[in-house]
Structure formats: C-alpha cells, structure tokens
N, C-alpha and C positions, 0 to 999 in steps of 0.2 A: 841508382837507377838502373832496374833490370831490362833486359833486352826490348820486352816489351813496353816498359815505361817511354820511351825513347821517342815514339811516335812513328807513321808510316815512312815520313821522308827521311827524318835523319834514320832511320833503319837503311834505307836505301843508299845514302852519302857511307854510312858504316862500311856497309858489304861492298860497294865500288871502292874505296878506298882499300882496303885493306889488300884488296890485289897489286896495287901498286907499291906497298911498302914492303908485303913478303909475299912475292906470288907462288912458292913453294911451301909455305906454311898449312898445312892442314886444316888451322882452326879458320883461316884466311878464307880457304874454299869452302869448308864447311855453311860458313857464314852468306856467303853467296850464294850457296847452292838453298839454304834454309830461308833467303830472301827471295831470292826467284821462287821458288815452292809456294810462296805466300803470294806473291805477285799474280804469279798464273798468267804472264804477259809474253814471255821472252823463251818462248819452250827450245829454241836451238842453242841458247848459250847455257840452259840448265842441262840438256843432255850432254854439251859438250864439258860442261865441269865435274858432271857425275863421272864421266868419261877418265876425265884424269887425277879423280882422288886417290889411285893408288899408284901412279907416278908424278906428283905435282911437279918434281925439280923440274920436267923438262919445259913447263910452262914459263919457270924463270929464266932459263937458258936463253929463251925466246926475246923474253921482255928484257933481258940485261942486252941482247945482241943488238935490239933495235932502241933502246932507249937509257941505256947505262956506259956501253962499252965493252972492253978498254979503247976499240976502233974509234973510228969518225961514228956521232950517234945519226942513226939513219931517223928517229923520230924524236928532236930533245923535249924534252917533259918540263920545261920550263918557258914561264910565261916571255920574260925577257928577250928571250932567242929570237922569239915570234915578234916581237914588237917593237924593239930595239934597233938601230942600224948596226950591221955589222953581226948580227948574230953572239950578243955578249952575255954574258954571265953577270948576276949579283950588281945589277946597276942600280941607278935611281931607282926605278921601278919598284925591283924587288925590296926597296927598303921601305915602299909606299905600301906593298903589300903586308910588310911586318908590322907597320903600323895599325894596319884592320886585325892583327892578331893580340897585337898589345891591347887594344879596348877589350875583350875577352879576359885578358890575362895571362893568353898564350904563350908560352917558349918553342921553340923550334927546338925537335929531338936532337940533338947535336950527333947522336951514333948512328944514324943513318947518313951523317954527313951530305945534307942536303939542302940548298939556299930556300927560304922562306917563300920563292913564288915555284917551286916545283909541285907538281900538280897533285901528289898525292897531300902535301901541305894543303893546299886551296882548298880541297874537299875535306881533310879534316877541320877546318873552321869553318866551313859550312854546315858540316856534321855539328860542330859543337854548338855552333850559333842555333842550328836547327833544334836538338834535344833541348838547349835551356829555355828556347822558345816555348814546345812543349810542355814544360815542367810547368813554367811562369805562367802559361794562360788563363789558368782557372786562381793562380794565388794572386798574380800581378799582372793584370791586362796592359798596363801600362809599359812594363817593363818588357813583356811580350812583343808588342808592338815595335817598340825600339829595336830588340832581339831581330824582330822581322826586316823593320827597315835597314838595317846593317847587314843582313844577308843581300837584299834585294840591291843594294848599292855595289859590292862587292862582285856578285852576279854581273851587275850590269859594265862596271868599270875594271874588271880583272878578268875573270874567268871564262865568263860570257862573250868575250872578245878572239878568242884562241881555240878553245875547247875542239871547235870543230876542224881546226888545220891539224890539232893533233890526233884525233881520231880518225880522219882521212888517211893519215901518215900510216896510223896503225894497219888501217885496213891495207892499205897498199904494202906495206913492207912484211905484216906477219908472214911467218911459215906455217904458225898453226890455226886452225879453224878458230879452236877458244878465243886469240884475242883479236880477231874479224869481229867475231859477235860478241865480243865482250866492248869494243870500241863503237859499235852501234847501237848496246843497250847504254853506254855512258854518254854517248850524243843524244839519244832520245830522251836520258832521265835529266840533262843539263837542258836540252831543249825544253821541257815542260816546266823546270821551274823557273826559266826564263821568260817564258810565256805566263805562269802565273803572277809573274810581278809585272806583266803589261810590257813588256820589252819586247819587241820585233823581232826577231832571228833571221839570218840569210836562211833562205832556202838549202836544206840540207841535201848533197849530196847522194843519188843511188852507189850503194857499195856495190 
C-alpha cells in the first residue's frame, strides 16, 4: 500500500507512532510534517516540527530523558505501569496486549527492546488494524467490520485507559515545546478515535 492508500486515520496513527520509535529520524519527522500539513488542524506542532528538521537529535534526547532512561522514568510509556499495582513492567496485562497483536499476526520488533504495552507498539497495532480495515472496506466489508471492532475494543480496554495520563506527563516534564505540542495532538487524536467508537472519555485537562 502507498501512503495515500492507508486512509486518513491510519495516516494519523503512522505519523504519531513514528516519533515514539525514532524521534531523531528525518523520515519520522517528515511523515509527521506531511500529515500535519494535510490535516491543517495543529499549526503549533507543525511549526515546532519544521523548526527541528535540521537538529532532530535534540528531540530524541528530550524524549529519552522523560521516557527511556537511564535514570528514573519521568513519564513511563508502558500501560502496565499505570494500571497495575507497583508500577510494574511485563505483567499479565502486557500479555493481554500481546494477544491482541497476535490476532493480526503482529510480532513485536525485538530490536527496539520494548514490551508489548509500550505506547508506540499500541499505536502500531491500531495503525495496522486501521490500514487493513481501509483496504478491506470495499473488498470484504465483513472483514473490515471485524477489524474496526477489534480496534475499538483495544481502544476501550487498553490505550484508552491510560493515554491521557501519559500525555499529561509529557506536558509536565518536557523541556522542548515540541513534545508538549505533540502530546496535546496525540491526546486529541486518540480522544477523537474513542468518541468515534462511542466511548465517553474523561474531560481532558488544559495544558
């Protein structure tokens, strides 16, 4: 599939997830900029993204400081930390997330050394489900409906339960305005997907 064949929702997931896997990659930043220019809804993030095109490494440094380590994680990017007692990693909840991935035949990329419930992996799953749904909607409407239901259940049971806490943490701890703008856009995008599935979301806090 080409970039345009994915559909608008999958394009959004693809643009947003890239910054969580390779924040200093020119390709990730360009994909985000292309999507933002197409959407024309998030001028602040678009301006910030263009500003960092020549020095994207600083974006990765700030992200790593908050979410990767090596010291205490200021903003853990893992579902289990927010939802299980004791801020643990690789819990039974992590395995439940992986079970969703297996339904699409997805395998975690071990080169990133991140568990299934890493927020980038959860967005990757939703990207794949939506891209497949978009591809199948004219060829096999029943299969497309199943994919949509799968994505909605995942939104409701997993990423939809903790993304706002994550984005609020980014807004609180980011040194670069880019990440504050990014967090607000990610929150807005996921909130819109949950509303699309008919789920009431908590009122977002003003950043």
